[in-house]
PDB file as gemmi writes it, atoms N, CA and C in Angstrom:
CRYST1    1.000    1.000    1.000  90.00  90.00  90.00 P 1                      
ATOM      1  N   MET A   1      17.130  15.618  15.483  1.00  0.00           N  
ATOM      2  CA  MET A   1      17.406  15.348  14.032  1.00  0.00           C  
ATOM      3  C   MET A   1      18.858  15.851  13.613  1.00  0.00           C  
ATOM      4  N   VAL A   2      19.136  16.884  14.138  1.00  0.00           N  
ATOM      5  CA  VAL A   2      20.496  17.440  13.666  1.00  0.00           C  
ATOM      6  C   VAL A   2      21.585  16.492  14.145  1.00  0.00           C  
ATOM      7  N   GLU A   3      21.452  15.901  15.311  1.00  0.00           N  
ATOM      8  CA  GLU A   3      22.458  14.812  15.831  1.00  0.00           C  
ATOM      9  C   GLU A   3      22.631  13.660  14.883  1.00  0.00           C  
ATOM     10  N   VAL A   4      21.612  13.170  14.233  1.00  0.00           N  
ATOM     11  CA  VAL A   4      21.684  12.151  13.360  1.00  0.00           C  
ATOM     12  C   VAL A   4      21.854  12.530  11.869  1.00  0.00           C  
ATOM     13  N   GLY A   5      21.768  13.707  11.438  1.00  0.00           N  
ATOM     14  CA  GLY A   5      22.137  14.133  10.146  1.00  0.00           C  
ATOM     15  C   GLY A   5      20.943  14.209   9.388  1.00  0.00           C  
ATOM     16  N   ALA A   6      19.632  14.313  10.079  1.00  0.00           N  
ATOM     17  CA  ALA A   6      18.431  14.165   9.381  1.00  0.00           C  
ATOM     18  C   ALA A   6      17.933  15.491   9.083  1.00  0.00           C  
ATOM     19  N   SER A   7      16.983  15.702   8.091  1.00  0.00           N  
ATOM     20  CA  SER A   7      16.382  17.085   8.023  1.00  0.00           C  
ATOM     21  C   SER A   7      14.767  16.780   8.074  1.00  0.00           C  
ATOM     22  N   ALA A   8      14.136  17.942   8.418  1.00  0.00           N  
ATOM     23  CA  ALA A   8      12.566  17.592   8.396  1.00  0.00           C  
ATOM     24  C   ALA A   8      12.058  17.653   6.975  1.00  0.00           C  
ATOM     25  N   SER A   9      11.118  16.962   6.720  1.00  0.00           N  
ATOM     26  CA  SER A   9      10.442  17.019   5.490  1.00  0.00           C  
ATOM     27  C   SER A   9       9.181  17.753   5.527  1.00  0.00           C  
ATOM     28  N   VAL A  10       9.449  19.178   5.366  1.00  0.00           N  
ATOM     29  CA  VAL A  10       8.441  20.053   5.384  1.00  0.00           C  
ATOM     30  C   VAL A  10       8.641  21.121   4.208  1.00  0.00           C  
ATOM     31  N   GLY A  11       7.691  21.795   3.910  1.00  0.00           N  
ATOM     32  CA  GLY A  11       7.626  22.857   2.978  1.00  0.00           C  
ATOM     33  C   GLY A  11       8.494  24.105   3.444  1.00  0.00           C  
ATOM     34  N   SER A  12       8.390  25.225   2.738  1.00  0.00           N  
ATOM     35  CA  SER A  12       9.243  26.320   3.200  1.00  0.00           C  
ATOM     36  C   SER A  12       8.496  26.997   4.467  1.00  0.00           C  
ATOM     37  N   VAL A  13       9.409  27.955   5.027  1.00  0.00           N  
ATOM     38  CA  VAL A  13       9.069  28.414   6.205  1.00  0.00           C  
ATOM     39  C   VAL A  13       7.802  29.132   5.995  1.00  0.00           C  
ATOM     40  N   ALA A  14       6.803  29.141   6.983  1.00  0.00           N  
ATOM     41  CA  ALA A  14       5.467  29.656   6.786  1.00  0.00           C  
ATOM     42  C   ALA A  14       4.581  29.266   5.935  1.00  0.00           C  
ATOM     43  N   ASP A  15       4.975  28.193   5.207  1.00  0.00           N  
ATOM     44  CA  ASP A  15       4.099  27.706   4.265  1.00  0.00           C  
ATOM     45  C   ASP A  15       3.476  26.344   4.799  1.00  0.00           C  
ATOM     46  N   SER A  16       2.071  26.410   4.944  1.00  0.00           N  
ATOM     47  CA  SER A  16       1.199  25.232   5.497  1.00  0.00           C  
ATOM     48  C   SER A  16       0.735  24.190   4.425  1.00  0.00           C  
ATOM     49  N   TYR A  17       1.149  24.553   3.191  1.00  0.00           N  
ATOM     50  CA  TYR A  17       0.457  23.681   2.088  1.00  0.00           C  
ATOM     51  C   TYR A  17       0.754  22.124   2.275  1.00  0.00           C  
ATOM     52  N   ASP A  18       2.019  21.777   2.630  1.00  0.00           N  
ATOM     53  CA  ASP A  18       2.260  20.372   2.923  1.00  0.00           C  
ATOM     54  C   ASP A  18       1.331  19.775   3.911  1.00  0.00           C  
ATOM     55  N   ASN A  19       1.334  20.486   5.052  1.00  0.00           N  
ATOM     56  CA  ASN A  19       0.528  20.101   6.240  1.00  0.00           C  
ATOM     57  C   ASN A  19      -0.988  19.965   5.905  1.00  0.00           C  
ATOM     58  N   ALA A  20      -1.484  21.016   5.264  1.00  0.00           N  
ATOM     59  CA  ALA A  20      -2.817  21.198   4.731  1.00  0.00           C  
ATOM     60  C   ALA A  20      -3.265  19.869   4.105  1.00  0.00           C  
ATOM     61  N   MET A  21      -2.488  19.474   3.166  1.00  0.00           N  
ATOM     62  CA  MET A  21      -2.861  18.326   2.123  1.00  0.00           C  
ATOM     63  C   MET A  21      -2.715  16.893   3.176  1.00  0.00           C  
ATOM     64  N   ALA A  22      -1.844  16.771   4.187  1.00  0.00           N  
ATOM     65  CA  ALA A  22      -1.834  15.732   4.951  1.00  0.00           C  
ATOM     66  C   ALA A  22      -3.000  15.608   5.955  1.00  0.00           C  
ATOM     67  N   GLU A  23      -3.444  16.963   6.360  1.00  0.00           N  
ATOM     68  CA  GLU A  23      -4.571  16.983   7.194  1.00  0.00           C  
ATOM     69  C   GLU A  23      -5.902  16.644   6.536  1.00  0.00           C  
ATOM     70  N   ALA A  24      -5.887  17.241   5.165  1.00  0.00           N  
ATOM     71  CA  ALA A  24      -7.088  16.734   4.423  1.00  0.00           C  
ATOM     72  C   ALA A  24      -7.308  15.230   4.275  1.00  0.00           C  
ATOM     73  N   LEU A  25      -6.234  14.553   4.015  1.00  0.00           N  
ATOM     74  CA  LEU A  25      -6.122  13.094   3.787  1.00  0.00           C  
ATOM     75  C   LEU A  25      -6.590  12.666   5.125  1.00  0.00           C  
ATOM     76  N   ASN A  26      -6.025  12.994   6.265  1.00  0.00           N  
ATOM     77  CA  ASN A  26      -6.263  12.444   7.521  1.00  0.00           C  
ATOM     78  C   ASN A  26      -7.789  12.555   7.701  1.00  0.00           C  
ATOM     79  N   GLY A  27      -8.337  13.626   7.566  1.00  0.00           N  
ATOM     80  CA  GLY A  27      -9.928  13.814   7.715  1.00  0.00           C  
ATOM     81  C   GLY A  27     -10.617  12.923   6.966  1.00  0.00           C  
ATOM     82  N   THR A  28     -10.165  12.790   5.684  1.00  0.00           N  
ATOM     83  CA  THR A  28     -11.025  11.800   4.572  1.00  0.00           C  
ATOM     84  C   THR A  28     -10.849  10.394   5.253  1.00  0.00           C  
ATOM     85  N   PHE A  29      -9.663   9.976   5.753  1.00  0.00           N  
ATOM     86  CA  PHE A  29      -9.427   8.727   6.309  1.00  0.00           C  
ATOM     87  C   PHE A  29     -10.402   8.355   7.486  1.00  0.00           C  
ATOM     88  N   LYS A  30     -10.395   9.506   8.384  1.00  0.00           N  
ATOM     89  CA  LYS A  30     -11.247   9.299   9.644  1.00  0.00           C  
ATOM     90  C   LYS A  30     -12.616   9.420   9.242  1.00  0.00           C  
ATOM     91  N   ALA A  31     -13.228  10.221   8.447  1.00  0.00           N  
ATOM     92  CA  ALA A  31     -14.498  10.212   8.036  1.00  0.00           C  
ATOM     93  C   ALA A  31     -15.027   8.817   7.129  1.00  0.00           C  
ATOM     94  N   GLU A  32     -14.184   8.462   6.350  1.00  0.00           N  
ATOM     95  CA  GLU A  32     -14.595   7.291   5.525  1.00  0.00           C  
ATOM     96  C   GLU A  32     -14.313   6.042   6.189  1.00  0.00           C  
ATOM     97  N   LEU A  33     -13.202   5.736   7.046  1.00  0.00           N  
ATOM     98  CA  LEU A  33     -13.040   4.518   7.681  1.00  0.00           C  
ATOM     99  C   LEU A  33     -13.211   4.518   9.041  1.00  0.00           C  
ATOM    100  N   ILE A  34     -12.431   5.358   9.732  1.00  0.00           N  
ATOM    101  CA  ILE A  34     -12.633   5.178  11.305  1.00  0.00           C  
ATOM    102  C   ILE A  34     -13.930   5.417  11.862  1.00  0.00           C  
ATOM    103  N   GLU A  35     -14.600   6.579  11.283  1.00  0.00           N  
ATOM    104  CA  GLU A  35     -15.799   6.867  11.997  1.00  0.00           C  
ATOM    105  C   GLU A  35     -16.970   6.044  11.325  1.00  0.00           C  
ATOM    106  N   HIS A  36     -16.824   5.652  10.192  1.00  0.00           N  
ATOM    107  CA  HIS A  36     -17.884   5.155   9.337  1.00  0.00           C  
ATOM    108  C   HIS A  36     -17.997   3.600   9.691  1.00  0.00           C  
ATOM    109  N   GLN A  37     -16.797   2.798   9.756  1.00  0.00           N  
ATOM    110  CA  GLN A  37     -16.740   1.500   9.857  1.00  0.00           C  
ATOM    111  C   GLN A  37     -16.415   0.819  11.092  1.00  0.00           C  
ATOM    112  N   GLY A  38     -15.961   1.619  12.121  1.00  0.00           N  
ATOM    113  CA  GLY A  38     -15.658   0.995  13.305  1.00  0.00           C  
ATOM    114  C   GLY A  38     -16.746   0.694  14.188  1.00  0.00           C  
ATOM    115  N   PRO A  39     -16.613   0.300  15.401  1.00  0.00           N  
ATOM    116  CA  PRO A  39     -15.378  -0.321  16.062  1.00  0.00           C  
ATOM    117  C   PRO A  39     -14.904  -1.754  15.665  1.00  0.00           C  
ATOM    118  N   TRP A  40     -13.663  -1.974  15.817  1.00  0.00           N  
ATOM    119  CA  TRP A  40     -13.048  -3.158  15.442  1.00  0.00           C  
ATOM    120  C   TRP A  40     -13.051  -3.931  16.648  1.00  0.00           C  
ATOM    121  N   ARG A  41     -12.764  -5.541  16.380  1.00  0.00           N  
ATOM    122  CA  ARG A  41     -12.435  -6.264  17.430  1.00  0.00           C  
ATOM    123  C   ARG A  41     -11.007  -6.213  18.145  1.00  0.00           C  
ATOM    124  N   ASP A  42     -10.140  -6.010  17.181  1.00  0.00           N  
ATOM    125  CA  ASP A  42      -8.608  -6.179  17.591  1.00  0.00           C  
ATOM    126  C   ASP A  42      -7.769  -5.463  16.736  1.00  0.00           C  
ATOM    127  N   PHE A  43      -6.544  -5.298  17.024  1.00  0.00           N  
ATOM    128  CA  PHE A  43      -5.515  -4.590  16.116  1.00  0.00           C  
ATOM    129  C   PHE A  43      -5.436  -5.152  14.647  1.00  0.00           C  
ATOM    130  N   ASP A  44      -5.410  -6.422  14.617  1.00  0.00           N  
ATOM    131  CA  ASP A  44      -5.299  -7.098  13.201  1.00  0.00           C  
ATOM    132  C   ASP A  44      -6.650  -6.725  12.295  1.00  0.00           C  
ATOM    133  N   GLU A  45      -7.787  -6.473  12.915  1.00  0.00           N  
ATOM    134  CA  GLU A  45      -8.926  -6.133  12.103  1.00  0.00           C  
ATOM    135  C   GLU A  45      -8.755  -4.693  11.631  1.00  0.00           C  
ATOM    136  N   VAL A  46      -8.153  -3.857  12.557  1.00  0.00           N  
ATOM    137  CA  VAL A  46      -7.885  -2.453  12.172  1.00  0.00           C  
ATOM    138  C   VAL A  46      -6.977  -2.393  11.030  1.00  0.00           C  
ATOM    139  N   GLU A  47      -5.792  -3.110  11.158  1.00  0.00           N  
ATOM    140  CA  GLU A  47      -4.773  -3.183  10.175  1.00  0.00           C  
ATOM    141  C   GLU A  47      -5.283  -3.554   8.982  1.00  0.00           C  
ATOM    142  N   ARG A  48      -6.222  -4.649   8.926  1.00  0.00           N  
ATOM    143  CA  ARG A  48      -6.684  -5.093   7.639  1.00  0.00           C  
ATOM    144  C   ARG A  48      -7.503  -3.875   6.973  1.00  0.00           C  
ATOM    145  N   ALA A  49      -8.439  -3.546   7.868  1.00  0.00           N  
ATOM    146  CA  ALA A  49      -9.201  -2.447   7.251  1.00  0.00           C  
ATOM    147  C   ALA A  49      -8.540  -1.190   6.665  1.00  0.00           C  
ATOM    148  N   VAL A  50      -7.327  -0.807   7.225  1.00  0.00           N  
ATOM    149  CA  VAL A  50      -6.581   0.324   6.867  1.00  0.00           C  
ATOM    150  C   VAL A  50      -5.871  -0.201   5.570  1.00  0.00           C  
ATOM    151  N   PHE A  51      -5.320  -1.310   5.325  1.00  0.00           N  
ATOM    152  CA  PHE A  51      -4.758  -1.684   4.113  1.00  0.00           C  
ATOM    153  C   PHE A  51      -5.752  -1.771   2.904  1.00  0.00           C  
ATOM    154  N   GLN A  52      -6.966  -2.150   3.394  1.00  0.00           N  
ATOM    155  CA  GLN A  52      -8.075  -2.234   2.187  1.00  0.00           C  
ATOM    156  C   GLN A  52      -8.389  -0.855   1.853  1.00  0.00           C  
ATOM    157  N   TRP A  53      -8.513   0.032   2.814  1.00  0.00           N  
ATOM    158  CA  TRP A  53      -9.072   1.501   2.565  1.00  0.00           C  
ATOM    159  C   TRP A  53      -7.908   2.268   1.734  1.00  0.00           C  
ATOM    160  N   VAL A  54      -6.661   1.776   2.102  1.00  0.00           N  
ATOM    161  CA  VAL A  54      -5.586   2.639   1.071  1.00  0.00           C  
ATOM    162  C   VAL A  54      -5.530   2.086  -0.278  1.00  0.00           C  
ATOM    163  N   ALA A  55      -5.747   0.749  -0.338  1.00  0.00           N  
ATOM    164  CA  ALA A  55      -5.792   0.156  -1.708  1.00  0.00           C  
ATOM    165  C   ALA A  55      -7.080   0.608  -2.463  1.00  0.00           C  
ATOM    166  N   TRP A  56      -8.179   0.756  -1.753  1.00  0.00           N  
ATOM    167  CA  TRP A  56      -9.299   1.342  -2.436  1.00  0.00           C  
ATOM    168  C   TRP A  56      -9.118   2.944  -2.785  1.00  0.00           C  
ATOM    169  N   TYR A  57      -8.629   3.547  -1.822  1.00  0.00           N  
ATOM    170  CA  TYR A  57      -8.408   5.231  -2.141  1.00  0.00           C  
ATOM    171  C   TYR A  57      -7.469   5.283  -3.291  1.00  0.00           C  
ATOM    172  N   ASN A  58      -6.519   4.562  -3.324  1.00  0.00           N  
ATOM    173  CA  ASN A  58      -5.454   4.707  -4.323  1.00  0.00           C  
ATOM    174  C   ASN A  58      -6.011   4.310  -5.850  1.00  0.00           C  
ATOM    175  N   GLY A  59      -6.799   3.177  -5.661  1.00  0.00           N  
ATOM    176  CA  GLY A  59      -7.191   2.384  -6.908  1.00  0.00           C  
ATOM    177  C   GLY A  59      -8.510   2.572  -7.509  1.00  0.00           C  
ATOM    178  N   GLU A  60      -9.395   2.956  -6.771  1.00  0.00           N  
ATOM    179  CA  GLU A  60     -10.675   3.345  -7.112  1.00  0.00           C  
ATOM    180  C   GLU A  60     -11.334   4.458  -6.913  1.00  0.00           C  
ATOM    181  N   ARG A  61     -11.146   5.285  -5.884  1.00  0.00           N  
ATOM    182  CA  ARG A  61     -11.922   6.365  -5.414  1.00  0.00           C  
ATOM    183  C   ARG A  61     -11.420   7.520  -6.257  1.00  0.00           C  
ATOM    184  N   LEU A  62     -12.504   8.255  -6.903  1.00  0.00           N  
ATOM    185  CA  LEU A  62     -12.233   9.140  -7.792  1.00  0.00           C  
ATOM    186  C   LEU A  62     -11.895  10.466  -7.135  1.00  0.00           C  
ATOM    187  N   HIS A  63     -10.998  11.159  -7.729  1.00  0.00           N  
ATOM    188  CA  HIS A  63     -10.454  12.616  -7.234  1.00  0.00           C  
ATOM    189  C   HIS A  63     -10.852  13.601  -8.041  1.00  0.00           C  
ATOM    190  N   SER A  64     -11.630  14.821  -7.463  1.00  0.00           N  
ATOM    191  CA  SER A  64     -11.851  16.004  -8.557  1.00  0.00           C  
ATOM    192  C   SER A  64     -10.524  16.616  -8.816  1.00  0.00           C  
ATOM    193  N   ALA A  65      -9.598  16.734  -8.066  1.00  0.00           N  
ATOM    194  CA  ALA A  65      -8.300  17.332  -8.233  1.00  0.00           C  
ATOM    195  C   ALA A  65      -7.518  16.574  -9.385  1.00  0.00           C  
ATOM    196  N   LEU A  66      -7.824  15.318  -9.608  1.00  0.00           N  
ATOM    197  CA  LEU A  66      -7.101  14.558 -10.628  1.00  0.00           C  
ATOM    198  C   LEU A  66      -8.134  14.374 -11.928  1.00  0.00           C  
ATOM    199  N   GLY A  67      -9.011  15.013 -12.131  1.00  0.00           N  
ATOM    200  CA  GLY A  67      -9.801  15.098 -13.131  1.00  0.00           C  
ATOM    201  C   GLY A  67     -10.873  13.729 -12.963  1.00  0.00           C  
ATOM    202  N   TYR A  68     -11.329  13.378 -11.838  1.00  0.00           N  
ATOM    203  CA  TYR A  68     -12.171  12.364 -11.414  1.00  0.00           C  
ATOM    204  C   TYR A  68     -11.599  10.978 -11.838  1.00  0.00           C  
ATOM    205  N   VAL A  69     -10.392  10.681 -11.687  1.00  0.00           N  
ATOM    206  CA  VAL A  69      -9.752   9.516 -11.855  1.00  0.00           C  
ATOM    207  C   VAL A  69      -9.033   9.136 -10.585  1.00  0.00           C  
ATOM    208  N   PRO A  70      -8.824   7.659 -10.395  1.00  0.00           N  
ATOM    209  CA  PRO A  70      -8.263   7.372  -9.111  1.00  0.00           C  
ATOM    210  C   PRO A  70      -6.551   7.715  -9.217  1.00  0.00           C  
ATOM    211  N   PRO A  71      -6.019   7.898  -8.121  1.00  0.00           N  
ATOM    212  CA  PRO A  71      -4.562   8.237  -8.066  1.00  0.00           C  
ATOM    213  C   PRO A  71      -3.675   7.314  -8.811  1.00  0.00           C  
ATOM    214  N   ASP A  72      -3.863   6.048  -8.798  1.00  0.00           N  
ATOM    215  CA  ASP A  72      -3.142   4.937  -9.527  1.00  0.00           C  
ATOM    216  C   ASP A  72      -3.154   5.254 -11.037  1.00  0.00           C  
ATOM    217  N   GLU A  73      -4.484   5.378 -11.500  1.00  0.00           N  
ATOM    218  CA  GLU A  73      -4.672   5.658 -12.862  1.00  0.00           C  
ATOM    219  C   GLU A  73      -3.962   7.011 -13.375  1.00  0.00           C  
ATOM    220  N   TYR A  74      -4.165   7.994 -12.412  1.00  0.00           N  
ATOM    221  CA  TYR A  74      -3.490   9.256 -12.877  1.00  0.00           C  
ATOM    222  C   TYR A  74      -1.877   9.291 -12.874  1.00  0.00           C  
ATOM    223  N   GLU A  75      -1.383   8.377 -11.929  1.00  0.00           N  
ATOM    224  CA  GLU A  75       0.007   8.171 -11.905  1.00  0.00           C  
ATOM    225  C   GLU A  75       0.611   7.356 -13.172  1.00  0.00           C  
ATOM    226  N   GLN A  76      -0.178   6.418 -13.615  1.00  0.00           N  
ATOM    227  CA  GLN A  76       0.208   5.756 -14.634  1.00  0.00           C  
ATOM    228  C   GLN A  76       0.190   6.530 -15.835  1.00  0.00           C  
ATOM    229  N   ALA A  77      -0.827   7.457 -16.086  1.00  0.00           N  
ATOM    230  CA  ALA A  77      -0.977   8.325 -17.215  1.00  0.00           C  
ATOM    231  C   ALA A  77       0.179   9.338 -17.144  1.00  0.00           C  
ATOM    232  N   TYR A  78       0.551   9.773 -16.031  1.00  0.00           N  
ATOM    233  CA  TYR A  78       1.620  10.783 -15.994  1.00  0.00           C  
ATOM    234  C   TYR A  78       3.013  10.055 -16.438  1.00  0.00           C  
ATOM    235  N   TRP A  79       3.173   8.854 -15.959  1.00  0.00           N  
ATOM    236  CA  TRP A  79       4.492   8.129 -16.401  1.00  0.00           C  
ATOM    237  C   TRP A  79       4.373   7.852 -17.903  1.00  0.00           C  
ATOM    238  N   ALA A  80       3.454   7.544 -18.225  1.00  0.00           N  
ATOM    239  CA  ALA A  80       3.221   7.157 -19.688  1.00  0.00           C  
ATOM    240  C   ALA A  80       3.357   8.353 -20.753  1.00  0.00           C  
ATOM    241  N   SER A  81       3.027   9.546 -20.089  1.00  0.00           N  
ATOM    242  CA  SER A  81       3.167  10.782 -20.868  1.00  0.00           C  
ATOM    243  C   SER A  81       4.785  11.185 -21.053  1.00  0.00           C  
ATOM    244  N   LEU A  82       5.250  10.912 -19.905  1.00  0.00           N  
ATOM    245  CA  LEU A  82       6.877  11.197 -19.931  1.00  0.00           C  
ATOM    246  C   LEU A  82       7.607  10.251 -21.065  1.00  0.00           C  
ATOM    247  N   GLU A  83       7.035   9.105 -21.262  1.00  0.00           N  
ATOM    248  CA  GLU A  83       7.704   8.129 -22.089  1.00  0.00           C  
ATOM    249  C   GLU A  83       7.351   8.633 -23.652  1.00  0.00           C  
ATOM    250  N   GLU A  84       6.260   9.264 -23.789  1.00  0.00           N  
ATOM    251  CA  GLU A  84       5.944   9.962 -25.101  1.00  0.00           C  
ATOM    252  C   GLU A  84       6.743  11.272 -25.569  1.00  0.00           C  
ATOM    253  N   VAL A  85       7.274  11.764 -24.510  1.00  0.00           N  
ATOM    254  CA  VAL A  85       8.188  13.032 -24.868  1.00  0.00           C  
ATOM    255  C   VAL A  85       9.388  12.556 -25.495  1.00  0.00           C  
ATOM    256  N   PRO A  86       9.706  13.151 -26.749  1.00  0.00           N  
ATOM    257  CA  PRO A  86      11.160  12.842 -27.214  1.00  0.00           C  
ATOM    258  C   PRO A  86      12.233  13.462 -26.230  1.00  0.00           C  
ATOM    259  N   GLN A  87      13.173  12.731 -26.092  1.00  0.00           N  
ATOM    260  CA  GLN A  87      14.192  13.097 -25.300  1.00  0.00           C  
ATOM    261  C   GLN A  87      15.381  13.649 -26.078  1.00  0.00           C  
ATOM    262  N   THR A  88      16.050  14.671 -25.570  1.00  0.00           N  
ATOM    263  CA  THR A  88      17.097  15.602 -26.376  1.00  0.00           C  
ATOM    264  C   THR A  88      18.411  14.951 -25.920  1.00  0.00           C  
ATOM    265  N   ALA A  89      19.318  14.917 -26.493  1.00  0.00           N  
ATOM    266  CA  ALA A  89      20.818  14.408 -26.234  1.00  0.00           C  
ATOM    267  C   ALA A  89      21.437  15.534 -25.525  1.00  0.00           C  
TER     268      ALA A  89                                                      
END                                                                             
């Protein structure tokens, strides 16, 4: 990575928080899609299932950490709240 001038996208040293969040999402993905709905006939069927699951996960699945709203709704509320804050010069 150093040769191409790239840096790793990780948290601070000895901080596993970023990885823990990714692992939790991977576990949810595997439990809710891979183990629950497979096997599939071919790669295209898997690809469609993944796209559908991601759309459902972001648009419909309720998350306790977000106040039981889907991520898309939470993000929209976040951006709307920033627009309401008066900006100083």
